[in-house]
N, C-alpha and C positions, 0 to 999 in steps of 0.2 A: 135714200138716198142719203146721199152726205156734201149737197151742195157749197157749206161756205165753207173754203180748205185756205189756207198760212199759201200767198205767192212763192214762196218757197219750200214745197210739200215735200219734203225728204225725211221721209216713218218707215219707222222699221218695223219689227214682226211688231205684233200686240201678242203677250204668252196669257193666255185665259184660266192656267191650270188654279183649281180652288177645288174646296173645298164638296164640290157637288157630284156626289155620287150618281149614274146610271141610272137607272128606272125602265123595268123591259118598256115601258115605251120610248123610250130614250134610245136603246137603242137598236130596234127598232127601224127608228129613221136616221139618213141618209141624206146627205148635203143636198143630191138631186130632187128626195120627198119635199124636204125645205126649202128649195128655187122655186119647186113650182109653185106650191104653196104660199112663199113668199112673193113672189110675180104675179097669182089670181088676188091677190089680192088688193093690190094697186086697179086692180078695173077688172069688169064683165069681162071682155071680150082682151084674154089678155096676146091675141095674132096684133092686134093693134099694135099692142108695145114694142110687136119687130119694125111697122112704120116709121117708127120713129126717129129720127133719122137728122134734125137739127132742137136747139132747142132755146129760149133764148130766155133772162130774168132778169128781174131788180131784186138786188136785194140789201137793206141796210144792216149795218153792228150797232151795236150799242154796249157801251159799259154795263159794270156794275151794276149802278145808280139810275139806272137809266139811258144817258146823255149819247144822242146816234155820233160815234165817232167818223163815215165814212157810209157814203151806196159804191155800188159796185152794179153796173150792168153784167152779167156773163154770158161767152154764148160757146154754145158747145156744135159738133159739126161729126159726121162719119167722115171718114174710118181712123179722125181721134186731132180733129181741130182742135183747140180752147181757144179764148180770149175774152180775159179781165178787164174791166176798165175800171178801177178806183178813184174816186173823187170822196176831195173835204174840202168842201166851201169853204170852211170859218177859214183855212188858210194856201186857200189857191190850191191845191196838189195836187195831183194829177199822179200815178200807179198803169202799166199798161206790161200783161203779161202773156205773151204767145204763143201759144205750138199750132204754128204755116205746117204747108207746102213740106218743105225738106229744111226748115229749119227751124229752131225758133228765140225772139227775139221780145224785149224791155222796153219800154220807153218809160220816161218822170221828166216833172215837170216841176218844182219848189216852191212859183207861187204863178198868178197867174199873167206877169209879163215877163218870163225867164221861156228862153230857148227848152227844149226839149230836148234829153238829150233821149237816144237810144244805141243799147248791145244786144247781142245776139246773150247766148243764154245757152249752159253747157251746156255738153250732148243730154252729158247722163238730165239732168233735171230736163231736157230735152223731150229724153224719152220718161220721164217720170208722166209731165203733163201731158203726153199722150193720151198715156194710160188710166190718167184721171180721166179724161174726156172720156175714154172706152168706157170705165167700169161706169160711170153715171149714164151713158146712153143706154145700157145692155140692161137695165133695170130688172138685176141681180143676177141675172142669165153667170152661165157657168164661163169663164175668160175660154175665150180659146187654141186647138193645144198652139202650147208652144207663146205664146203669152202672157199663162202663166197659170190658176191654177182652185180653186176653193178647197175649204175643209171645213168639215162638221168637226166644230169645238167644243160639244153639249149642252145643259144647257148650264143660263146662268140666272144670273140677279140683280138684273136695273130696280133700284129701291123700293125694292121689297114685290118689283113685278115676273112674276118666270119667263125667264126667256134662252131660244137659242139661241147658238151663236153660230156665223159663219167671217173665216180668215180666206179674205181675199187678196192673191199674193203675184203679182204679178215678173213679171222675168226684168222688167227695170228697177225691180226696188222697193213699189209701188207695194203700200200697204194699209189694208180699212178691215177692221171687223165689227159686222155687223149683228143686232140683238133684233130677235122676230119675235113676242108674244107668241107663249107659248100653246095659245087656245087659238090666236088669231090669226098670227103667222103677219100681221102685221108689226114696218116697223118702228121700236119701242125705241134705237139709238142708235151709234155708231164712233167707236174709237179709233183713231193714229194718232201712235207715238207722234211727237216735234219733234226740231231739230234739234234739238237744247233736251231729246230725254225725256221728256215730261209727256201726259196724257192725254189727250183733246179729246176729249167725248162731245160727239155733239146729242140732245134730246131731243124728238121731237116734242114738243106744245100743243100744237092741232098743223088740219090737212085745209088741202083746196086740192078739185076737183077742178083741173082743163082738162075738154077733148073728152070726160071720163076718167080722165089720169086721177089718181091720189098723190099729190104730191106737199111737201112741206109745205106751211106758212110760217112758221117759224119754232128758229129753236131754243132752248139751253147750250152755252157754251160753260164745257166745265173743264176746266185744267189741275191735272193733279187730284180732281177732289172737290175743288177749290171753284165755285161759280165769279167768273170774266166775264161775264155779258148774255146778250140772246142777239139775234138775226130770227130778220121780218122778210117772206122772197114772197116780190109783190109784180103784178104785170108778168107774166109765166106764159111761153110763149110757144105751138109747138110744131115743128115744121115752117117757120117763120121764109118768108125768102127774107135773106140777103145780101146785102151791096157788094160788088164785086169787086176782087181785091182782098177782102177783108180782114184774110190771113196771113197776106205778102207782107215780105219787112217791107216797112211804110222807110219814104223819101219825104225829106221834108226843103 
């Protein structure tokens, strides 16, 4: 999974063409085989993945020197709801971006005493936020027909570790390429182009298990090959109860 993403996650396709020659074993691989093995690497009970309808977690972002930047709470729910609230306690900043039932919206406030401002999210970004939620809750499964595609891009290499790459491309324009370990099919890293045209890589450094499912607990973030910081995930909840109206357009 690749849960830590910028608010304006407007990403383009990552081209993974490189100097890798396909071996006989590689040519036998298909996207269906890789996805099945990757899902099996997450849990001993693959059927449990399809029963996950809601995810909630907290994560902290740190700069390249280890200083905490902000704390976020991310809530995902089928069939495409996504709400991320980010707080910078030092400066009193608060920002929320949501893909709700019928539309997307965002609120922010510049300090603890300021009034929150609220506005609608452009339709194109709303659709991408929906696909981001669907993608995370799919646990690597192939996108549903009409929503997107998954394509095997061949062998790749992450810091000397042999991997197999799969690109997920959604109708909204959201793109993410995942690199799975060539032997175990555990997720090693994921790549997303940023709105500025840079390549953001999230490399998994540690995993934790919640309800028998493996989730990232720490990721290193790289932009165009240069480390920009780390993200740690905490308090991961599977199918928690949610407050009524959580994804509704806010009224203050």
